[in-house]
C-alpha positions as CSV (number, residue, x, y, z in Angstrom):
1,X,259.1,-0.2,171.8
2,X,261.2,-3.0,170.2
3,X,264.9,-2.3,169.3
4,X,266.7,-4.3,166.6
5,X,270.3,-3.2,166.0
6,X,270.1,0.5,165.2
7,X,266.4,0.6,164.4
8,X,263.5,1.6,166.6
9,X,259.9,0.7,165.9
10,X,256.8,2.6,167.0
11,X,253.0,2.3,166.4
12,X,250.4,5.1,166.3
13,X,252.9,7.9,166.0
14,X,252.5,11.7,165.9
15,X,255.7,13.4,164.7
16,X,256.6,17.1,164.8
17,X,259.5,19.0,163.3
18,X,260.2,22.6,164.6
19,X,262.5,25.3,163.2
20,X,263.1,28.6,165.0
21,X,260.3,27.8,167.4
22,X,257.9,27.4,164.5
23,X,256.2,24.1,163.6
24,X,257.2,23.2,160.0
25,X,255.9,19.6,159.9
26,X,253.2,17.6,161.6
27,X,253.0,13.9,160.6
28,X,250.8,11.1,161.9
29,X,251.3,7.5,160.8
30,X,250.2,4.0,161.8
31,X,253.8,2.8,162.0
32,X,257.3,4.4,162.3
33,X,260.7,2.8,161.9
34,X,263.7,5.0,162.8
35,X,267.3,4.1,161.8
36,X,269.7,6.0,164.1
37,X,272.7,5.1,161.9
38,X,271.3,6.5,158.5
39,X,269.1,9.2,160.1
40,X,266.2,8.0,158.0
41,X,262.7,7.4,159.3
42,X,260.1,5.2,157.5
43,X,256.4,6.0,158.0
44,X,253.5,3.8,157.0
45,X,250.3,5.6,155.9
46,X,251.6,9.1,156.7
47,X,249.2,12.0,156.8
48,X,249.6,15.5,158.2
49,X,250.4,19.1,157.5
50,X,253.5,20.9,156.4
51,X,253.9,24.6,157.0
52,X,255.7,27.1,154.8
53,X,257.7,30.1,156.0
54,X,254.5,32.3,155.6
55,X,252.5,29.7,157.7
56,X,250.7,28.4,154.6
57,X,249.3,24.9,155.4
58,X,250.0,22.0,153.0
59,X,247.9,18.9,153.8
60,X,249.2,15.6,152.6
61,X,248.7,11.8,152.7
62,X,250.3,8.7,151.2
63,X,250.8,5.0,151.7
64,X,254.4,5.3,152.6
65,X,256.9,8.1,153.6
66,X,260.5,8.6,154.4
67,X,262.0,11.5,156.5
68,X,265.7,12.2,155.8
69,X,266.7,14.6,158.6
70,X,270.1,15.6,157.2
71,X,268.7,16.6,153.9
72,X,265.6,18.3,155.3
73,X,263.3,16.4,153.0
74,X,260.3,14.1,153.2
75,X,259.6,11.5,150.5
76,X,256.1,10.2,150.0
77,X,255.2,7.2,147.8
78,X,252.1,5.4,146.5
79,X,248.8,7.3,146.1
80,X,250.3,10.6,147.2
81,X,247.9,13.5,147.6
82,X,248.7,17.1,148.6
83,X,246.1,19.8,149.3
84,X,247.5,23.3,148.9
85,X,245.8,26.7,149.3
86,X,244.8,27.0,145.6
87,X,245.5,23.5,144.2
88,X,245.3,19.8,144.6
89,X,248.3,17.5,143.7
90,X,248.4,13.8,143.1
91,X,251.4,11.7,142.0
92,X,253.1,8.3,142.5
93,X,256.0,10.0,144.3
94,X,256.4,13.4,145.9
95,X,259.5,14.9,147.6
96,X,259.0,17.9,149.8
97,X,262.2,19.9,150.5
98,X,261.4,21.8,153.8
99,X,264.3,24.2,153.6
100,X,263.5,25.3,150.1
101,X,259.7,24.9,150.3
102,X,259.9,23.0,147.0
103,X,257.7,20.1,146.0
104,X,259.0,17.6,143.3
105,X,256.5,15.2,141.9
106,X,257.1,12.1,139.8
107,X,254.9,9.6,137.9
108,X,251.3,10.2,136.8
109,X,251.4,13.8,138.1
110,X,248.0,15.5,138.2
111,X,247.1,19.0,139.6
112,X,243.9,21.0,139.8
113,X,244.5,24.7,140.4
114,X,242.3,27.8,140.8
115,X,243.6,30.9,139.0
116,X,241.8,33.3,141.3
117,X,238.8,33.3,143.6
118,X,236.8,36.2,142.1
119,X,238.2,38.0,139.1
120,X,239.2,35.1,136.9
121,X,237.6,31.9,138.1
122,X,239.4,29.4,135.9
123,X,240.1,25.8,136.9
124,X,243.4,24.5,135.5
125,X,243.9,20.7,135.2
126,X,247.3,19.5,134.3
127,X,248.8,16.0,133.7
128,X,252.6,15.4,133.3
129,X,255.4,13.0,134.0
130,X,257.2,15.4,136.4
131,X,256.4,18.6,138.2
132,X,258.1,21.2,140.4
133,X,255.9,23.4,142.7
134,X,256.7,26.3,145.0
135,X,253.6,26.9,147.1
136,X,254.7,30.2,148.6
137,X,255.3,31.6,145.2
138,X,252.2,30.2,143.5
139,X,254.4,28.8,140.7
140,X,254.7,25.4,139.1
141,X,256.7,23.8,136.3
142,X,255.6,20.7,134.5
143,X,257.8,18.5,132.4
144,X,257.3,15.5,130.0
145,X,254.2,15.1,127.8
146,X,252.3,17.8,129.5
147,X,248.6,18.2,128.8
148,X,246.0,20.4,130.4
149,X,242.7,22.0,130.2
150,X,241.4,25.4,131.3
151,X,237.8,25.4,132.4
152,X,235.7,28.5,133.0
153,X,233.1,28.7,135.8
154,X,230.3,29.6,133.5
155,X,229.0,26.8,131.3
156,X,228.7,28.9,128.1
157,X,232.3,30.0,128.3
158,X,234.4,27.6,126.3
159,X,237.4,25.6,127.6
160,X,240.9,25.6,126.1
161,X,243.1,22.5,126.0
162,X,246.9,22.5,125.6
163,X,249.8,20.2,125.2
164,X,253.5,20.8,125.5
165,X,256.8,19.2,126.6
166,X,257.2,21.9,129.3
167,X,254.6,24.2,131.0
168,X,255.2,27.0,133.5
169,X,252.3,28.3,135.4
170,X,252.4,31.5,137.5
171,X,249.2,32.2,139.4
172,X,250.5,35.6,140.6
173,X,250.8,37.0,137.1
174,X,248.0,34.7,135.8
175,X,250.2,33.5,132.9
176,X,251.0,30.1,131.4
177,X,254.1,29.5,129.3
178,X,254.1,26.6,126.8
179,X,257.5,25.4,125.6
180,X,258.3,22.9,122.8
181,X,255.9,20.9,120.7
182,X,253.0,23.2,121.6
183,X,249.4,22.4,120.7
184,X,246.4,24.4,121.6
185,X,242.8,23.3,121.0
186,X,239.6,25.5,121.3
187,X,236.4,23.9,120.0
188,X,236.9,23.3,116.2
189,X,240.4,24.9,116.0
190,X,243.7,23.2,116.6
191,X,247.0,25.1,116.5
192,X,250.6,23.9,116.7
193,X,253.8,25.8,117.3
194,X,257.2,25.7,119.1
195,X,256.2,28.2,121.9
196,X,253.1,29.7,123.4
197,X,251.6,31.9,126.1
198,X,248.2,32.0,127.8
199,X,247.0,35.2,129.6
200,X,244.3,34.0,132.0
201,X,243.0,37.4,133.0
202,X,242.3,38.4,129.4
203,X,239.4,35.9,128.7
204,X,236.6,38.5,128.6
205,X,238.8,41.4,127.5
206,X,239.5,42.7,124.0
207,X,243.1,41.6,124.5
208,X,245.1,38.5,123.4
209,X,244.2,35.5,125.6
210,X,246.7,33.2,124.0
211,X,249.7,33.7,121.7
212,X,251.7,31.1,119.7
213,X,255.1,31.7,118.2
214,X,257.4,30.1,115.7
215,X,256.2,27.9,112.8
216,X,252.5,28.2,113.6
217,X,250.1,25.7,111.9
218,X,246.4,26.0,112.2
219,X,243.7,23.5,111.3
220,X,240.1,24.6,111.7
221,X,236.7,23.1,110.9
222,X,234.4,25.8,109.7
223,X,230.7,25.1,110.1
224,X,228.2,27.3,108.2
225,X,224.4,27.3,108.6
226,X,222.1,28.3,105.7
227,X,218.3,27.6,105.4
228,X,218.5,25.2,108.3
229,X,221.2,23.2,106.8
230,X,224.8,22.9,108.1
231,X,227.8,22.6,105.8
232,X,231.4,22.4,106.8
233,X,234.9,22.6,105.3
234,X,238.5,22.5,106.7
235,X,240.6,25.6,106.7
236,X,244.3,25.6,107.1
237,X,246.6,28.5,108.0
238,X,250.3,29.1,108.6
239,X,252.4,32.0,110.1
240,X,255.1,32.9,112.6
241,X,252.7,34.3,115.2
242,X,249.1,33.7,116.2
243,X,247.1,35.8,118.6
244,X,243.7,34.6,119.9
245,X,241.0,36.8,121.3
246,X,238.4,34.8,123.2
247,X,236.0,37.7,123.6
248,X,235.7,38.2,119.8
249,X,236.1,34.6,118.7
250,X,238.9,35.5,116.3
251,X,242.6,34.7,115.7
252,X,245.2,37.0,114.1
253,X,248.0,35.6,112.0
254,X,251.2,37.6,111.3
255,X,254.7,36.8,110.1
256,X,254.1,35.8,106.4
257,X,250.7,34.3,107.1
258,X,249.0,32.1,104.5
259,X,245.5,30.6,104.5
260,X,244.1,27.8,102.4
261,X,240.4,27.9,102.2
262,X,238.5,25.7,99.7
263,X,240.2,26.6,96.4
264,X,241.6,29.9,97.6
265,X,245.1,30.7,98.8
266,X,245.3,34.0,100.8
267,X,248.4,35.8,101.8
268,X,249.1,39.2,103.5
269,X,250.9,40.9,106.3
270,X,248.1,40.2,108.7
271,X,245.2,37.9,108.4
272,X,242.1,37.7,110.7
273,X,240.0,34.5,110.9
274,X,236.8,34.3,112.8
275,X,235.1,31.2,114.3
276,X,232.6,29.5,111.9
277,X,232.9,32.4,109.4
278,X,234.2,32.1,105.9
279,X,235.0,35.8,105.7
280,X,238.7,36.5,105.9
281,X,240.1,39.9,106.7
282,X,243.5,40.6,105.1
283,X,245.9,43.5,105.6
284,X,248.8,43.6,103.0
285,X,250.3,46.9,104.3
286,X,249.1,48.9,101.4
287,X,245.4,48.0,101.5
288,X,243.0,46.2,103.7
289,X,240.2,44.1,102.3
290,X,237.7,41.3,103.1
291,X,237.4,38.0,101.2
292,X,234.2,36.2,101.2
């Protein structure tokens, strides 16, 4: 050990932090510098395990780390990687608050999460500028040019992409909230709105899988096959609310909906559009009819 002023230097260190006789942090590093005046410790190439109150293990590694004892937090920088129970986290900088069991990530944030092991086997990939995660609660909030994709386990089940300024994911309720500048893409359909929701457990049910609210705009490429030839046209639609049912490949527009298809303009109280189908179902409160 070499001592310079108020700093102590160590090599090949294993560090443990305990609270109420429970281990809450195990950290190994190639080098450690401790400043007794500031109470800060600098770790080089830290890796180890943090433990939540429920004994959930969070594995981590980075190129550099700082432990600030007074604030009960550890800061990791450069090529940070966290492995949690149901997710993987990567970022330029990650701060773990041990007393709150909160993880704050900054810069090139990427996460890969599993919604559920058996019933709803989606994989959710998300990219953002910043993220807050609460491992014990299975909740995360993403902020800043957020984009993501929901991938199903089975190859023939289509993926759904989304963009938003803010995204909240709750893996307990299997729900995703999209807030501000929302965009949702599924195959040949792109929809924009101010707010949206995705209900992960409803993929194969005759229930809404996603809902968009407030100033909904839809652009869809419709492809039709006849006598071995494929033709296509662009369909546009507007409304205040959109519901998407993945199991039936259809969307339902309400709130003064309007559809522009070829030379036709269709309005009604409720309009139903089906994927790659020129038939439009319209409900105008008094009568229901189908346009071909």
